[in-house]
Every structure is written in structure tokens, then in C-alpha cells.
C-alpha positions in Angstrom: 0.0 0.0 0.0 1.7 3.2 -1.2 1.3 6.7 0.3 3.2 9.7 1.3 4.6 10.1 4.9 2.8 12.6 7.1 4.3 11.7 10.5 6.4 9.2 12.4 5.3 7.8 15.7 8.2 6.0 17.4 9.7 3.9 14.6 6.4 3.7 12.6 5.9 5.8 9.5 2.4 7.2 9.2 1.4 7.4 5.5 -1.6 8.8 3.7 -2.7 7.2 0.4 -4.0 9.8 -2.1 -7.4 7.9 -2.2 -8.0 9.3 1.3 -8.4 12.8 -0.1 -11.2 11.6 -2.2 -13.1 10.0 0.6 -12.4 12.9 2.9 -14.0 15.3 0.4 -17.0 13.1 -0.2 -17.6 12.4 3.4 -17.3 16.1 4.4 -19.6 17.1 1.6 -22.2 14.5 2.6 -22.1 15.5 6.3 -22.2 19.3 5.6 -24.8 19.3 2.9 -27.1 16.4 3.9 -26.7 14.5 7.1 -26.0 17.4 9.6 -28.7 19.8 8.2 -31.3 17.0 8.4 -30.4 16.1 12.0 -29.6 19.6 13.4 -31.6 22.4 11.8 -31.1 26.1 12.1 -27.3 26.5 11.4 -25.7 28.3 8.5 -23.6 26.6 5.8 -20.3 27.7 7.4 -21.1 26.0 10.7 -22.2 22.8 9.0 -19.0 22.7 7.0 -16.9 23.5 10.1 -18.5 20.7 12.0 -18.2 18.3 9.1 -14.5 19.0 8.6 -13.8 18.6 12.3 -15.8 15.3 12.4 -14.0 13.8 9.4 -10.6 14.7 10.8 -11.6 13.1 14.1 -12.9 10.0 12.3 -9.6 9.5 10.5 -7.7 10.1 13.7 -9.8 7.3 15.1 -8.8 5.1 12.2 -5.2 5.8 13.0 -5.8 4.9 16.6 -7.4 1.7 15.5 -4.3 0.8 13.5 -2.0 2.0 16.3 -3.7 -0.5 18.5 -2.7 -3.3 16.2 0.8 -1.9 15.9 1.5 -1.5 19.6 0.4 -5.0 20.4 2.4 -6.3 17.5 5.5 -4.7 18.9 4.8 -6.1 22.3 4.6 -9.5 20.7 8.0 -9.0 19.1 6.6 -8.3 15.6 8.1 -5.2 14.0 5.9 -2.6 12.3 7.1 -0.7 9.2 4.3 1.7 8.6 0.6 2.5 8.9 -1.2 3.7 5.8 -4.6 5.3 5.8 -6.5 4.8 2.5 -9.8 4.6 0.8 -11.1 1.6 2.9 -9.6 2.5 6.2 -6.1 1.7 7.4 -3.4 -0.9 7.0 -0.6 -1.6 9.5 2.3 -3.2 7.6 4.0 -5.8 9.9 7.5 -7.0 9.2 6.6 -10.6 9.9 3.7 -12.9 10.8 3.0 -13.6 14.5 4.6 -16.8 15.8 1.7 -18.1 17.8 -2.1 -18.1 17.4 -2.4 -16.3 20.7 -0.2 -13.4 19.4 -2.2 -13.3 16.2 -5.4 -13.1 18.2 -4.2 -10.3 20.4 -2.9 -8.2 17.5 -6.1 -8.6 15.5 -8.4 -8.0 18.4 -6.9 -4.7 19.6 -8.0 -2.7 16.6 -11.7 -3.3 17.0 -11.3 -2.9 20.8 -10.0 0.6 20.3 -12.8 1.4 17.9 -15.4 0.1 20.4 -14.0 2.2 23.2 -14.0 5.4 21.0 -17.5 4.5 19.8 -19.0 4.1 23.2 -17.3 7.3 24.3 -18.6 9.2 21.3 -22.2 7.9 21.8 -22.1 8.6 25.6 -20.8 12.2 25.2 -22.9 12.9 22.1 -26.1 12.0 24.1 -25.2 14.6 26.7 -24.6 17.4 24.2 -27.2 19.4 22.3 -27.4 20.8 18.8 -24.9 20.4 16.0 -22.0 19.6 18.4 -24.0 16.7 19.9 -25.0 15.4 16.5 -21.4 15.5 15.3 -20.0 13.7 18.3 -22.9 11.1 18.2 -22.1 10.5 14.5 -18.5 10.0 15.4 -19.4 7.4 18.0 -21.9 5.5 16.0 -19.5 5.3 13.0 -16.7 3.9 15.1 -19.0 1.3 16.5 -20.1 0.4 12.9 -16.4 0.2 11.9 -15.6 -2.1 14.8 -18.5 -4.5 14.2 -17.9 -4.5 10.4 -14.3 -5.4 11.0 -15.3 -8.2 13.2 -16.9 -10.1 10.3 -15.0 -13.4 10.0 -13.7 -12.5 6.5 -10.0 -12.4 5.9 -8.3 -10.0 5.8 -10.7 -8.1 8.1 -9.8 -8.2 11.8 -12.6 -10.7 12.4 -11.1 -12.9 9.7 -7.7 -12.7 11.4 -9.3 -13.6 14.8 -11.1 -16.5 13.1 -7.7 -17.6 11.5 -6.0 -17.5 14.9 -8.8 -19.7 16.4 -8.5 -22.2 13.5 -4.7 -22.1 13.9 -5.0 -22.9 17.6 -7.3 -25.8 16.9 -5.4 -27.4 14.0 -1.8 -26.2 14.7 -1.5 -25.4 11.0 -1.4 -21.7 10.2 -1.5 -22.2 6.4 -4.7 -24.3 6.6 -6.2 -21.8 9.0 -5.5 -19.0 6.6 -7.1 -20.9 3.8 -10.3 -21.3 5.9 -10.4 -17.7 6.9 -9.7 -16.6 3.3 -12.5 -18.8 2.0 -14.8 -17.1 4.4 -13.6 -13.8 3.1 -14.3 -14.9 -0.5 -17.8 -16.0 0.5 -18.7 -12.8 2.5 -17.2 -10.6 -0.2 -19.4 -12.3 -2.8 -22.4 -11.7 -0.5 -21.5 -8.0 -0.2 -21.3 -7.7 -4.0 -24.7 -9.3 -4.3 -26.1 -7.0 -1.6 -24.7 -4.0 -3.5 -26.4 -5.1 -6.7 -29.7 -5.4 -4.8 -29.2 -1.9 -3.3 -28.6 -0.4 -6.8 -31.7 -2.1 -8.2 -33.7 -0.8 -5.2 -32.9 2.8 -6.0 -29.7 3.4 -4.0 -27.0 3.3 -6.7 -24.4 5.2 -4.6 -24.7 2.9 -1.6 -24.9 -0.1 -3.9 -21.7 0.7 -5.8 -19.9 1.4 -2.5 -21.0 -2.0 -1.2 -19.9 -3.7 -4.3 -16.5 -2.1 -4.1 -16.1 -3.3 -0.5 -17.1 -6.8 -1.5 -14.7 -6.8 -4.5 -11.9 -5.5 -2.3 -12.5 -8.3 0.3 -12.5 -11.0 -2.4 -9.3 -9.6 -4.0 -7.5 -9.3 -0.6 -8.6 -12.9 0.4 -7.2 -14.3 -2.9 -3.9 -12.5 -2.2 -3.8 -13.9 1.4 -4.3 -17.4 0.1 -1.4 -16.9 -2.4 0.8 -15.3 0.2 0.1 -18.0 2.7 0.9 -20.7 0.2 4.2 -19.0 -0.5 5.2 -18.1 3.0 5.3 -21.7 4.3 7.9 -23.0 1.8 9.7 -19.7 1.7 10.3 -19.8 5.4 12.3 -23.0 4.9 14.7 -21.5 2.4 18.0 -19.8 3.0 19.7 -17.0 1.0 22.0 -19.5 -0.7 18.9 -21.2 -2.2 17.9 -18.0 -4.0 21.0 -16.0 -4.7 23.0 -15.8 -8.0 26.4 -17.1 -7.1 29.7 -15.4 -7.7 28.5 -12.4 -9.8 30.9 -10.6 -12.0 32.8 -7.9 -10.1 33.3 -4.5 -11.9 36.5 -2.6 -11.6 35.7 0.8 -9.9 38.1 2.6 -12.2 36.3 1.5 -15.4 34.5 4.3 -17.2 30.8 4.1 -17.9 31.6 4.1 -21.7 33.7 1.0 -21.2 31.2 -0.6 -18.7 28.1 -0.4 -20.8 29.1 -2.7 -23.8 31.2 -5.1 -21.6 28.7 -5.7 -18.9 25.1 -4.7 -19.8 25.2 -6.1 -23.3 27.3 -9.2 -22.4 26.1 -10.1 -18.9 22.6 -8.9 -19.3 22.2 -8.2 -15.6 20.8 -5.0 -14.1 23.3 -4.6 -11.2 26.9 -5.6 -10.5 29.1 -5.5 -7.4 32.0 -3.0 -7.6 35.4 -3.7 -6.2 39.0 -4.9 -6.9 38.4 -8.5 -5.7 35.9 -10.7 -3.8 37.2 -9.5 -0.5 37.5 -5.8 -1.5 33.9 -4.7 -2.4 33.1 -1.0 -2.3 29.6 -0.9 -3.6 27.2 -1.8 -6.4 26.4 -0.2 -9.8 22.9 -0.5 -11.2 21.3 0.3 -14.5 19.4 3.2 -12.8 22.7 4.7 -11.7 24.2 4.4 -15.2 21.1 6.0 -16.7 21.6 9.1 -14.5 25.0 9.9 -16.2 24.7 12.5 -19.0 25.8 11.2 -22.4 28.5 13.8 -22.6 30.1 12.5 -19.4 30.2 8.7 -20.2 33.9 8.9 -21.1 34.9 10.7 -17.9 32.6 9.2 -15.3 33.8 6.0 -13.6 31.8 3.1 -12.2 32.8 4.2 -8.7 31.3 7.7 -9.3 27.8 6.4 -9.8 27.9 3.2 -7.6 25.8 2.8 -4.5 28.2 2.8 -1.5 28.5 -0.5 0.4 27.2 1.0 3.6 23.8 1.7 1.8 23.5 -1.9 0.5 21.8 -4.7 2.4 24.3 -7.4 3.2 23.5 -11.0 4.0 25.1 -14.4 4.6 24.4 -17.6 2.7 22.8 -19.2 5.8 20.4 -16.3 6.6 16.7 -17.3 6.2 15.3 -15.7 3.1 12.4 -14.3 5.0 14.8 -12.4 7.2 16.5 -10.9 4.2 13.1 -9.9 2.8 12.4 -8.0 6.0 15.8 -6.2 5.7 15.1 -5.2 2.1 11.6 -3.8 2.8 11.6 0.0 2.6 15.1 0.3 1.3 16.2 2.3 -1.7 17.8 -0.7 -3.3 15.9 -4.0 -3.7 19.1 -6.0 -4.0 21.5 -7.5 -1.5 25.1 -8.7 -1.6 25.9 -12.0 0.1 29.1 -12.4 1.9 30.7 -15.5 3.4 32.9 -13.8 6.0 34.9 -11.1 4.1 34.3 -12.8 0.7 31.5 -11.9 -1.7 29.8 -15.1 -2.8 26.5 -13.9 -4.3 23.9 -11.3 -5.1 20.1 -11.4 -4.5 18.1 -9.4 -7.1 14.3 -9.0 -7.5 14.5 -11.5 -10.5 16.0 -14.1 -8.1 13.2 -13.6 -5.6 10.5 -13.7 -8.4 12.0 -16.9 -9.8 11.9 -18.5 -6.3 8.3 -17.5 -5.8 7.3 -18.8 -9.2 9.0 -22.2 -8.5 7.2 -22.4 -5.2 3.8 -21.7 -6.9 4.5 -24.4 -9.5 5.8 -26.9 -7.0 3.0 -26.5 -4.5 3.2 -27.1 -0.8 3.9 -30.8 -0.9 7.3 -30.7 -2.5 10.4 -30.1 -0.4 12.4 -27.5 -2.2 15.2 -27.6 0.4 16.2 -31.1 -0.6 19.4 -31.0 -2.8 19.4 -33.0 -6.0 21.9 -35.8 -5.8 24.4 -37.3 -8.2 24.7 -34.5 -10.8 24.6 -30.8 -11.4 22.2 -31.3 -14.2 18.5 -32.1 -14.2 17.7 -35.3 -16.0 14.3 -36.2 -17.4 
């Protein structure tokens, strides 16, 4: 989920997806022009818009609090959190790894709805004590948070309720992959139900509500499919090490070589998009990429060296052959470079590029869950039919 950073809380980036601006405008317009005037008469347009704007801001702050609830519990359970992104359908907390136990998964999933319920009850209680437009605005805030909480508790993956259901199935069976499949299947079914409900709403004369319901149902189904695919990949991937994925002994580029010399010798010959830079396997200073070479003006190709446009070694993710590939993926997340250099002690022994990871994932998808990809082939370096 992409967005631009608006804040940082602790080590967690708070991001805003551009789609939020659309829903903020629509929601504020709906409150100011329709809902608030119907429920609280006698105010001028500026007051309705002021109340609507403040209410929408408070609502998205509540969404952030919901996601922070997930994030803080995840950190307490030892799961890192990269970012929280607010977007069209609410918020997403991006975790660095999956919880290790069903209990941890349950606590992380349950905290978000718990925060929303507390805010909802508070809003309804305070709104009931206030009069006029202010009371209506606070009451709307409370009711909407309660609706958000109970909608999220539907047992449809990847909603919070689906994750709670997944943790329950995991605790019963001991198999997190099978539990995810069951929860995702519920997500597919409930998503289809929401799409059908949206169609009925549209036919009944409520096209806006119907389209919105269909979008939510479609999103649930797509997200559930992605979770099934991700779950099927994570299991086998967790058993692999970097050595199982890396390209071994990549060509090392002399840092004094000019870009004019480098282009025909390496990009046309080797056909790779990145190369380590150094004088030997134990003297690596960085990595040169196609993106870096493209930034060099044509008039300077003869005078610019590989070292001039290489990424310094201290900005590159480094790994060892025995590191779990899932650990490397966590290290690569959010970095400027999507590649890693692999060292066995001081010696460079490999490089991991996006194409290596994509190839590994494709093989896992073809092989399925029943094939042990960690078993080495015996007898030969070739594959015989």
C-alpha cells in the first residue's frame, strides 16, 4: 500500500494514500450538505462545513488509533511494524513478519476493534449529553466507530474478524496455512455476499450505496485471494536460505572503469541490471545499477567511472548464505535498493536481485506445498528427465 509520509510515531511511518483525499472530500460534503442539516436544523452553511470538517478529521484520527492498537500490540509480541497507511477503505498496519503463535495473532487482530469500540462508546455517551450540532457530530463519530468495529469483526479475511477466526483455527489445528485458507475462504464468501447486496441496493434505487457495497465486497475478495497466495508461498519460503535463492559469484566490476567501457562489456554481455563494484571478492566497495548508469549524462560517459555512480557499500543490504530468506526480505523492505550482496565472511559469494526472488516464488507456486524445495538434487549438477 503506497502513500506519502505525514508523520512518524516511534519507529512507525504514518502514511496517507491519495485515495483518502477523495473519501475525505466526499464524506465532508455528505455531512455538511445532507446529514447534519437534516439532524440539526437552524445553522448556517459555514457552521455545517466546520462541524463536518472537524468530524471527518476526528474520524480519520480514530482510524489511525485503530491501526496503532494493532501496531503497539504487535511490537509487544515481538513483531516489527514498518508503517501505517490510511487509505480509501480505512487503514493498514504493515507488519515485518507474521505472528509466531495463534495467541499473538489473536491479540494483534483484536486490539484494533477494541480501540474502535472504546471510541464509539465514548462518542455515543458524550454525544447523548450534548445538544445541537455539536452533539450530533459527536454522536455520528461514536456510531460510525461502532459500525467500523463490528464490520471489522466479520469473519472475513483480511478483516480483523477474519484474522481472529484464523487464529482460532490455527490454535485448533496447529496449521497456520490451513487456518489462513479457511479464513480466506470465508472472506471470499462474504465478499461475494456484499457484492450481491450492492447489486440489490442499486436495483432498489440506491446506486451510490450499492456501488460502494460492491466495491467493498470486491476488495474483500481480492484481498482474500492475495492472502491465500501469500500463505501458500510463506510456508515453503520460510524453509529456504539465501543460498537457495542468490545468484552465485556475480561478475565484479573494476571501480576505475569508465561508464563508456562498462556499458558494452557488462550490460550487453552479462545482461544483468546490477553488479558489485570492487577490486576483488574481498574488496567490495559498492554496487552499480542500470538506474545509476542512466543518470550519467551522455556527454560524461567517457569521464565518469563506475565508482562515481555506484551505490556505496554502507547503503546496501548485506546478507550471509545461511540467513533465512524471510529475514532478508524484511531487511530489504523499505530500502532504496531492492538487491542484497551476500558475503561468506569477508568474501563476496552472491547477489540477490528481484528477479531471483521472483523466480523462487514462481517455482514455489508451481511446485506446490507438498514438494520439499530444500532437498538438494543428488548425483549431478544437471537435471535429467
